[in-house]
C-alpha positions as CSV (number, residue, x, y, z in Angstrom):
1,M,0.0,-0.1,0.2
2,S,1.5,3.5,-1.0
3,P,2.4,5.7,2.5
4,K,0.7,8.7,0.8
5,L,-3.0,8.9,1.5
6,S,-5.4,9.7,-1.5
7,L,-7.4,13.0,-1.3
8,V,-10.5,10.7,-1.0
9,G,-8.8,8.5,2.0
10,F,-7.9,12.1,3.7
11,A,-11.1,13.2,3.7
12,M,-12.3,10.0,5.2
13,L,-10.1,10.3,8.2
14,I,-11.3,13.8,8.4
15,F,-14.9,12.7,8.5
16,V,-14.3,9.7,11.1
17,S,-12.6,12.3,13.1
18,A,-15.5,14.3,12.9
19,C,-17.8,11.5,13.9
20,E,-16.4,10.8,16.9
21,K,-16.9,14.5,18.0
22,S,-20.4,14.7,17.4
23,Q,-22.7,14.7,20.2
24,T,-25.2,12.8,18.6
25,G,-23.8,11.0,15.4
26,L,-25.2,12.9,12.6
27,D,-21.9,12.9,11.0
28,R,-22.4,9.1,10.5
29,L,-25.3,10.0,8.4
30,F,-23.4,11.8,5.6
31,P,-22.5,9.5,2.6
32,G,-19.0,9.9,1.8
33,P,-17.5,11.9,-1.3
34,G,-17.7,8.6,-3.5
35,F,-21.4,8.2,-3.5
36,E,-20.9,9.3,-7.1
37,K,-18.0,9.6,-9.3
38,G,-16.9,13.2,-9.9
39,W,-18.3,14.5,-6.5
40,S,-16.5,15.7,-3.6
41,W,-16.7,17.8,-0.5
42,D,-14.7,19.8,2.0
43,G,-15.1,17.3,4.6
44,M,-15.7,19.9,7.2
45,L,-18.9,19.5,8.9
46,T,-20.5,22.5,10.8
47,H,-22.5,22.0,13.8
48,Y,-25.3,24.3,15.4
49,F,-27.2,23.9,18.6
50,P,-30.1,25.4,20.3
51,D,-27.9,28.5,21.7
52,N,-26.4,29.4,18.0
53,L,-29.2,28.0,15.6
54,Y,-29.9,31.6,14.9
55,E,-26.6,32.2,13.4
56,Y,-27.3,29.8,10.6
57,I,-31.0,30.3,10.0
58,D,-32.0,33.4,11.8
59,G,-35.6,34.0,10.4
60,E,-36.6,30.4,11.5
61,A,-34.6,29.3,14.4
62,E,-37.7,30.0,16.5
63,L,-39.8,27.5,14.6
64,Y,-37.4,24.7,15.1
65,L,-36.6,25.4,18.7
66,T,-40.5,25.2,19.1
67,Y,-40.4,21.8,17.8
68,G,-37.6,20.5,20.2
69,F,-34.4,21.2,17.8
70,Q,-31.3,19.4,19.4
71,E,-28.5,19.8,17.0
72,L,-27.6,20.4,13.2
73,A,-24.8,19.2,11.1
74,T,-24.2,21.0,7.6
75,L,-22.0,19.8,5.0
76,T,-21.2,21.2,1.2
77,Y,-20.7,18.7,-1.8
78,F,-19.5,19.8,-5.0
79,W,-18.6,19.1,-8.4
80,G,-14.9,19.5,-9.9
81,N,-14.1,22.4,-7.2
82,A,-15.9,24.2,-4.5
83,D,-16.9,27.4,-6.9
84,D,-18.3,24.8,-9.1
85,T,-21.5,23.2,-9.0
86,S,-22.4,22.6,-5.4
87,F,-25.3,21.7,-3.0
88,V,-25.8,22.1,1.0
89,V,-27.1,19.2,3.2
90,D,-28.6,20.1,6.4
91,I,-29.5,17.3,9.1
92,Y,-31.5,18.3,11.8
93,D,-32.0,15.9,15.1
94,M,-35.4,17.3,16.5
95,G,-35.3,14.9,19.4
96,D,-38.3,12.6,18.5
97,P,-40.2,11.2,15.6
98,L,-43.6,13.3,16.6
99,N,-41.3,17.0,16.8
100,G,-39.9,15.6,13.4
101,F,-43.0,15.2,11.5
102,G,-44.3,18.5,13.3
103,L,-41.5,20.5,11.8
104,F,-41.8,18.8,8.4
105,S,-45.7,19.6,8.3
106,N,-45.1,23.3,8.4
107,Y,-43.7,23.2,5.1
108,R,-46.5,20.9,3.7
109,Q,-48.8,21.8,1.0
110,P,-51.5,19.6,-0.8
111,G,-50.1,21.0,-4.5
112,Y,-46.5,20.3,-3.8
113,H,-44.3,17.5,-5.5
114,Y,-43.6,14.5,-2.9
115,K,-41.6,11.5,-3.4
116,S,-41.4,8.2,-1.2
117,I,-37.6,9.2,0.4
118,G,-37.5,8.7,4.0
119,T,-41.1,8.8,5.4
120,E,-42.0,11.7,3.0
121,A,-40.0,14.2,1.0
122,I,-40.9,17.4,-0.5
123,V,-39.2,17.8,-3.7
124,S,-38.7,21.1,-5.9
125,D,-36.3,22.4,-8.7
126,Y,-34.1,23.9,-6.1
127,G,-33.7,21.1,-3.4
128,L,-35.2,18.8,-1.4
129,R,-36.6,18.1,2.3
130,F,-37.7,14.9,4.1
131,F,-38.1,13.4,7.6
132,Q,-37.6,10.1,9.3
133,G,-38.0,9.3,12.6
134,R,-36.4,12.4,14.7
135,Y,-34.8,13.8,11.7
136,V,-35.2,16.3,8.9
137,V,-33.0,16.5,6.1
138,E,-33.0,19.7,4.0
139,I,-30.6,19.7,0.9
140,K,-30.2,22.9,-0.9
141,T,-29.2,23.7,-4.5
142,G,-28.4,26.8,-6.4
143,N,-29.3,26.0,-9.8
144,I,-30.8,23.1,-11.6
145,S,-29.2,20.5,-13.9
146,D,-29.8,17.0,-14.4
147,R,-26.4,15.9,-12.8
148,L,-27.1,18.1,-9.7
149,N,-30.7,16.3,-9.4
150,K,-29.6,13.1,-9.9
151,A,-26.8,13.8,-7.0
152,V,-29.3,15.2,-4.8
153,H,-31.7,12.3,-5.0
154,T,-28.6,9.6,-4.3
155,V,-27.8,11.6,-1.1
156,A,-31.1,11.7,0.3
157,E,-31.6,7.9,-0.3
158,R,-28.2,7.4,1.0
159,I,-28.8,9.5,4.2
160,S,-32.5,7.8,4.6
161,E,-30.6,4.3,4.7
162,R,-28.3,5.1,7.5
163,I,-31.0,6.9,9.7
164,P,-31.5,4.2,12.7
165,D,-35.3,5.2,13.0
166,P,-37.8,3.4,11.0
167,P,-39.8,5.5,8.5
168,D,-42.9,5.0,10.3
169,L,-45.4,8.0,11.1
170,P,-45.7,8.6,14.8
171,P,-48.8,6.6,16.3
172,S,-50.1,10.2,17.9
173,L,-51.1,11.0,14.4
174,R,-53.9,8.5,14.5
175,L,-55.8,10.9,17.3
176,L,-57.4,12.4,14.2
177,P,-59.4,10.4,11.7
178,A,-57.9,9.6,8.3
179,E,-61.2,9.3,6.4
180,G,-62.0,12.2,4.4
181,Q,-59.0,14.1,5.4
182,V,-57.4,16.1,2.6
183,D,-54.0,15.1,1.9
184,K,-50.9,16.8,2.9
185,T,-53.1,18.8,5.5
186,L,-52.3,17.0,8.9
187,R,-50.2,19.1,11.0
188,Y,-48.6,18.5,14.6
189,I,-48.6,21.8,16.8
190,S,-45.9,21.9,19.3
191,K,-48.0,24.5,21.5
192,E,-50.2,27.2,21.5
193,M,-53.0,25.3,19.5
194,L,-56.0,27.4,18.4
195,N,-53.4,30.2,18.8
196,Q,-54.0,30.6,22.7
197,G,-51.2,30.9,24.6
198,F,-53.0,29.1,27.3
199,L,-53.3,25.8,25.4
200,P,-50.9,23.1,24.8
201,G,-50.2,21.3,21.3
202,G,-52.3,18.9,19.3
203,L,-53.1,18.0,16.1
204,E,-54.7,19.6,13.2
205,A,-56.3,18.8,9.6
206,K,-58.7,19.9,6.8
207,Y,-61.7,17.7,6.0
208,I,-63.9,17.8,3.1
209,T,-67.8,17.8,4.1
210,G,-70.2,18.3,1.5
211,E,-69.0,21.2,-0.6
212,E,-67.1,22.8,2.2
213,E,-63.6,22.5,3.8
214,I,-63.5,22.4,7.4
215,A,-60.9,21.9,10.4
216,G,-60.6,19.3,12.7
217,F,-58.3,19.6,15.7
218,V,-57.4,17.7,19.0
219,V,-55.9,19.6,21.8
220,V,-53.5,17.4,24.1
221,F,-53.1,17.6,27.8
222,E,-51.6,15.9,30.5
223,N,-54.7,14.9,32.4
224,P,-58.4,15.5,32.5
225,E,-58.2,18.0,34.9
226,E,-55.9,20.3,32.8
227,A,-58.4,19.7,30.1
228,K,-61.2,20.9,31.6
229,N,-59.2,23.8,32.8
230,G,-58.0,24.6,29.2
231,L,-61.7,24.2,28.0
232,N,-62.9,26.7,30.6
233,R,-60.3,29.1,29.4
234,L,-61.3,29.0,26.1
235,R,-64.9,29.4,26.4
236,T,-63.8,32.3,28.5
237,F,-62.0,33.9,25.6
238,Y,-64.9,33.4,23.1
239,K,-66.8,35.4,25.8
240,D,-64.6,38.0,26.1
241,S,-64.3,38.3,22.3
242,N,-68.3,38.9,22.4
243,S,-68.4,35.5,20.2
244,P,-72.2,34.5,20.6
245,F,-72.5,31.0,22.0
246,V,-75.2,28.7,20.1
247,A,-77.6,26.1,21.4
248,S,-76.3,22.8,19.7
249,H,-77.0,19.2,19.9
250,D,-73.8,18.3,18.1
251,V,-71.7,19.0,21.3
252,S,-71.8,15.9,24.1
253,G,-71.0,16.0,27.4
254,E,-68.6,18.8,28.5
255,G,-68.3,21.2,25.3
256,F,-69.5,24.2,24.1
257,A,-70.7,25.6,20.3
258,V,-70.0,29.4,19.4
259,R,-69.7,31.7,16.2
260,S,-66.4,33.0,16.1
261,S,-65.1,36.0,14.3
262,Y,-62.6,34.4,12.2
263,H,-63.3,30.4,12.0
264,G,-67.3,30.4,11.4
265,Y,-68.7,28.1,13.8
266,V,-66.5,26.2,16.3
267,L,-67.6,22.9,18.0
268,V,-65.4,21.8,21.0
269,S,-66.0,18.7,23.2
270,Q,-63.9,17.6,26.1
271,T,-62.9,13.8,26.5
272,G,-60.6,12.9,29.1
273,R,-57.4,14.7,28.7
274,Y,-58.2,15.9,25.2
275,L,-60.1,18.9,23.4
276,A,-61.7,17.7,20.2
277,G,-62.9,20.2,17.8
278,V,-63.9,21.2,14.3
279,Q,-64.1,25.1,13.1
280,D,-64.6,26.5,9.7
281,L,-68.0,25.8,9.7
282,S,-70.9,27.4,8.0
283,S,-73.5,25.9,10.5
284,P,-72.8,23.6,13.6
285,E,-74.6,21.0,11.9
286,K,-71.9,20.6,9.3
287,G,-69.3,19.6,12.2
288,R,-71.3,17.1,13.6
289,S,-70.1,14.0,11.9
290,L,-66.6,15.0,12.1
291,L,-66.5,15.8,15.8
292,S,-68.3,12.6,16.8
293,R,-65.6,10.4,14.8
294,I,-62.8,12.4,16.5
295,V,-64.3,11.9,19.9
296,D,-64.9,8.2,19.1
297,G,-61.3,7.7,18.0
298,L,-59.8,9.0,21.3
299,P,-58.0,6.8,23.7
300,Q,-60.6,5.9,26.8
301,E,-57.8,6.8,29.3
């Protein structure tokens, strides 16, 4: 064997050394520069943590922190030389699969182009974003070419293969019924559901009923007592906003129906440690079926 290391071999030594220093092993998820002939990297990964993430994504750092961001590792791949065609790979560790999906769900839209990489990938002409388990991966390009597109997809697939977490959706997402749900509208919100600072996190999604698009939601509390307190505070909010409450047979048990200023009629019902609800209704009756299905599908705890 030659006593001289090849450039690729030297880059791999740098990479292995960086892996040993990574707190969460993110470095091990990056494929080496030999993933495809002609591509190289600078071999120097940069890491960011909650206290300095704003240095990298100042405008979006708060969103990532809201979803439990733990660490980011970023690396540039290039063709030929560092001033030529290149793309940047960012791998975010969000702590757990629900937070991983939650962050990713902020970028979903029904009209986007999707691909089966990881659990789900959003693909555009200028990059790719996917999530799998607790990881969110973003690949950013500066231009468009067949060579670049092929490399981006190859690296994304290699990263997915290296991620130890399975590509399964978090079980908590089943709290909202899948039937009738508008594709790609399901979101996990980590806190302040319904834009209310006193409410914790939960799920929301769009549904079609008749010719109307309505929203279903579930707010998740630690226990039934906190859920009841949350229901009372939400009722007080609508009362203080002069939103008229309406008599409705569509809300059973603890709950209420109200006509809000921005979301039409809103139905809310407490079940154990959950608040189930439907909003954006033209009449309370329009939400009866969906609210019933949400409540019936919640765990009996």
